Structures are given as C-alpha cells and as structure tokens.
Residue frames relative to the residue before (quaternion, step in Angstrom):
aa qw qx qy qz dx dy dz
X 1.0000 0.0000 0.0000 0.0000 0.00 0.00 0.00
X 0.3796 -0.7317 0.5257 0.2101 3.54 -0.88 0.97
X 0.1441 -0.8175 0.5548 0.0554 3.57 -0.59 1.15
X 0.6149 0.5575 -0.3481 0.4358 3.57 1.24 0.06
X 0.2953 0.7548 -0.5302 0.2488 3.58 1.12 0.57
X 0.2014 -0.7902 0.5719 0.0897 3.53 -1.01 0.87
X 0.3554 -0.7028 0.5661 0.2435 3.55 -1.17 0.57
X 0.7717 -0.3745 0.2325 0.4584 3.59 -1.25 -0.11
X 0.6737 0.4780 -0.3122 0.4692 3.63 1.11 -0.47
X 0.5542 -0.6406 0.3781 0.3735 3.60 1.25 -0.14
X 0.5136 0.6406 -0.4305 0.3749 3.61 1.23 -0.10
X 0.4799 -0.6729 0.4871 0.2822 3.53 -1.10 0.72
X 0.3211 -0.7222 0.5828 0.1890 3.54 -0.95 0.94
X 0.1402 -0.7717 0.6150 0.0808 3.54 -0.99 0.84
X 0.5013 -0.6277 0.4865 0.3436 3.62 -1.01 0.69
X 0.6950 -0.4994 0.3036 0.4187 3.59 -1.19 0.44
X 0.6961 0.4711 -0.2802 0.4636 3.58 1.01 -0.73
X 0.7117 0.3938 -0.2526 0.5240 3.59 1.28 -0.07
X 0.3782 0.7149 -0.5009 0.3083 3.58 1.16 0.48
X 0.6825 -0.4879 0.3412 0.4239 3.55 -1.26 0.29
X 0.6561 0.5193 -0.3183 0.4456 3.59 0.91 -0.89
X 0.6635 0.4951 -0.3068 0.4695 3.59 0.92 -0.89
X 0.6486 0.5092 -0.3205 0.4661 3.60 1.02 -0.76
X 0.6513 0.5050 -0.3250 0.4639 3.60 0.98 -0.76
X 0.6351 0.5057 -0.3261 0.4844 3.60 1.01 -0.77
X 0.6361 0.5273 -0.3117 0.4691 3.57 1.04 -0.85
X 0.6450 0.5165 -0.3177 0.4650 3.59 1.01 -0.78
X 0.6201 0.5322 -0.3433 0.4630 3.60 1.04 -0.72
X 0.6862 0.4667 -0.2878 0.4780 3.60 0.89 -0.92
X 0.6440 0.5127 -0.3291 0.4626 3.58 1.03 -0.67
X 0.6421 0.5013 -0.3397 0.4700 3.59 1.02 -0.68
X 0.6206 0.5144 -0.3431 0.4822 3.60 1.08 -0.62
X 0.6322 0.5182 -0.3225 0.4773 3.59 1.07 -0.74
X 0.6249 0.5305 -0.3297 0.4685 3.57 1.04 -0.77
X 0.6741 0.4847 -0.2981 0.4709 3.59 0.89 -0.90
X 0.6203 0.5336 -0.3319 0.4695 3.58 1.08 -0.72
X 0.6542 0.5067 -0.3069 0.4702 3.58 1.01 -0.79
X 0.6381 0.5130 -0.3226 0.4751 3.58 1.01 -0.80
X 0.6395 0.5100 -0.3225 0.4763 3.58 1.00 -0.82
X 0.6394 0.5236 -0.3199 0.4632 3.59 1.05 -0.74
X 0.6294 0.5258 -0.3316 0.4663 3.55 1.04 -0.75
X 0.6802 0.4775 -0.2942 0.4720 3.58 0.88 -0.90
X 0.6423 0.5147 -0.3275 0.4640 3.60 1.01 -0.76
X 0.6651 0.4932 -0.3109 0.4666 3.58 0.97 -0.79
X 0.6492 0.5065 -0.3239 0.4659 3.59 1.03 -0.72
X 0.6989 0.4760 -0.2763 0.4567 3.57 0.89 -0.93
X 0.7613 0.4171 -0.2219 0.4441 3.56 0.79 -1.02
X 0.7981 0.1628 -0.0639 0.5765 3.57 0.94 -0.89
X 0.3038 -0.7478 0.5623 0.1796 3.54 -1.06 0.71
X 0.5513 0.5982 -0.3832 0.4375 3.55 1.21 0.54
X 0.4503 -0.7177 0.4612 0.2636 3.60 -0.87 0.87
X 0.4673 0.6799 -0.4496 0.3424 3.62 1.22 -0.16
X 0.7079 0.4661 -0.2634 0.4607 3.57 0.96 -0.81
X 0.6021 0.5707 -0.3557 0.4305 3.59 1.24 -0.12
X 0.5171 0.6948 -0.4067 0.2906 3.59 1.14 -0.47
X 0.7225 0.4463 -0.2665 0.4558 3.59 0.69 -1.01
X 0.6736 0.4660 -0.3378 0.4637 3.68 0.80 -0.73
X 0.6356 0.5155 -0.3353 0.4667 3.60 1.05 -0.69
X 0.6544 0.4955 -0.3164 0.4755 3.60 0.96 -0.80
X 0.6400 0.5234 -0.3168 0.4648 3.59 1.01 -0.80
X 0.6719 0.4884 -0.2906 0.4749 3.57 0.93 -0.89
X 0.6594 0.5071 -0.3061 0.4629 3.58 0.94 -0.85
X 0.6662 0.4956 -0.3051 0.4663 3.59 0.92 -0.86
X 0.6691 0.4886 -0.3176 0.4613 3.59 0.96 -0.76
X 0.6235 0.5218 -0.3428 0.4706 3.62 1.04 -0.69
X 0.6532 0.5158 -0.3115 0.4585 3.58 0.91 -0.91
X 0.6942 0.4683 -0.2798 0.4695 3.59 0.90 -0.90
X 0.6059 0.5377 -0.3546 0.4670 3.61 1.05 -0.67
X 0.6700 0.4908 -0.2992 0.4697 3.59 0.89 -0.90
X 0.6391 0.5336 -0.3210 0.4515 3.58 1.00 -0.80
X 0.6860 0.4682 -0.2828 0.4798 3.59 0.90 -0.90
X 0.6414 0.5181 -0.3294 0.4600 3.60 0.99 -0.75
X 0.6426 0.5040 -0.3236 0.4777 3.59 0.99 -0.79
X 0.6376 0.5252 -0.3234 0.4617 3.58 1.00 -0.78
X 0.6755 0.4894 -0.2985 0.4638 3.60 0.91 -0.87
X 0.6623 0.5026 -0.3082 0.4624 3.58 0.94 -0.86
X 0.6566 0.5109 -0.3098 0.4604 3.57 0.94 -0.89
X 0.6634 0.5018 -0.3072 0.4623 3.58 0.92 -0.88
X 0.6485 0.5193 -0.3203 0.4551 3.58 0.98 -0.82
X 0.6528 0.5094 -0.3137 0.4647 3.60 1.00 -0.83
X 0.6688 0.5012 -0.3034 0.4577 3.58 0.90 -0.92
X 0.6890 0.4796 -0.2906 0.4592 3.58 0.87 -0.93
X 0.6570 0.4878 -0.3324 0.4689 3.62 0.97 -0.69
X 0.6270 0.5211 -0.3364 0.4713 3.59 1.07 -0.70
X 0.6720 0.4820 -0.3017 0.4745 3.61 0.94 -0.84
X 0.6371 0.5311 -0.3316 0.4495 3.56 1.02 -0.77
X 0.6741 0.4820 -0.3026 0.4708 3.60 0.94 -0.83
X 0.6761 0.4697 -0.3093 0.4761 3.61 0.99 -0.71
X 0.6388 0.5256 -0.3289 0.4556 3.60 1.11 -0.62
X 0.6823 0.4868 -0.2970 0.4575 3.61 1.02 -0.73
X 0.6383 0.5278 -0.3356 0.4487 3.63 1.16 -0.40
C-alpha cells in the first residue's frame, strides 16, 4: 500500500494505523515492552546464573528498541516533510 499519497495541498496522507496518535500509543506500548524486557533480564541474572534464560528477554528488549527507533524516525521524517511542504505552500 502506498503511504506517500498526497492531497491537493501536498501533505502526505497516512493510513489510520500510521497516524501520529497511533504511533504515540504504539511508542507507549513499546516502552512498556522494553521495561518488561529489562525486568526479565534482571530477573534472569539474579535468579539463574545461566545464559539460557537471558535469550528471550534480550531478544524482546532488542526488538522493542529497534521498533522504537523505527517509529521515531518515521515520525520525525514525516514532521519535517509536512513542515517543509506547509512553508512552501503558504509562500
């Protein structure tokens, strides 16, 4: 699906699941997932001295960090593009 469709003013249309509000809610859930993964890492270190139990919390934490960065880059890029188009449209 093409998410870079533009309307007559030149602003980029985003699908409902890629709106700013949905991205902010997604970031909140991802930060909770990150904290859950960190808690899992500490629990595995404290309770077990074996690295087998660290695999899933580390993967969960890594995936949440990667996705948080991806969503933040998407939001920043969209904000820059829309502000640039808005300034050029008003001139």
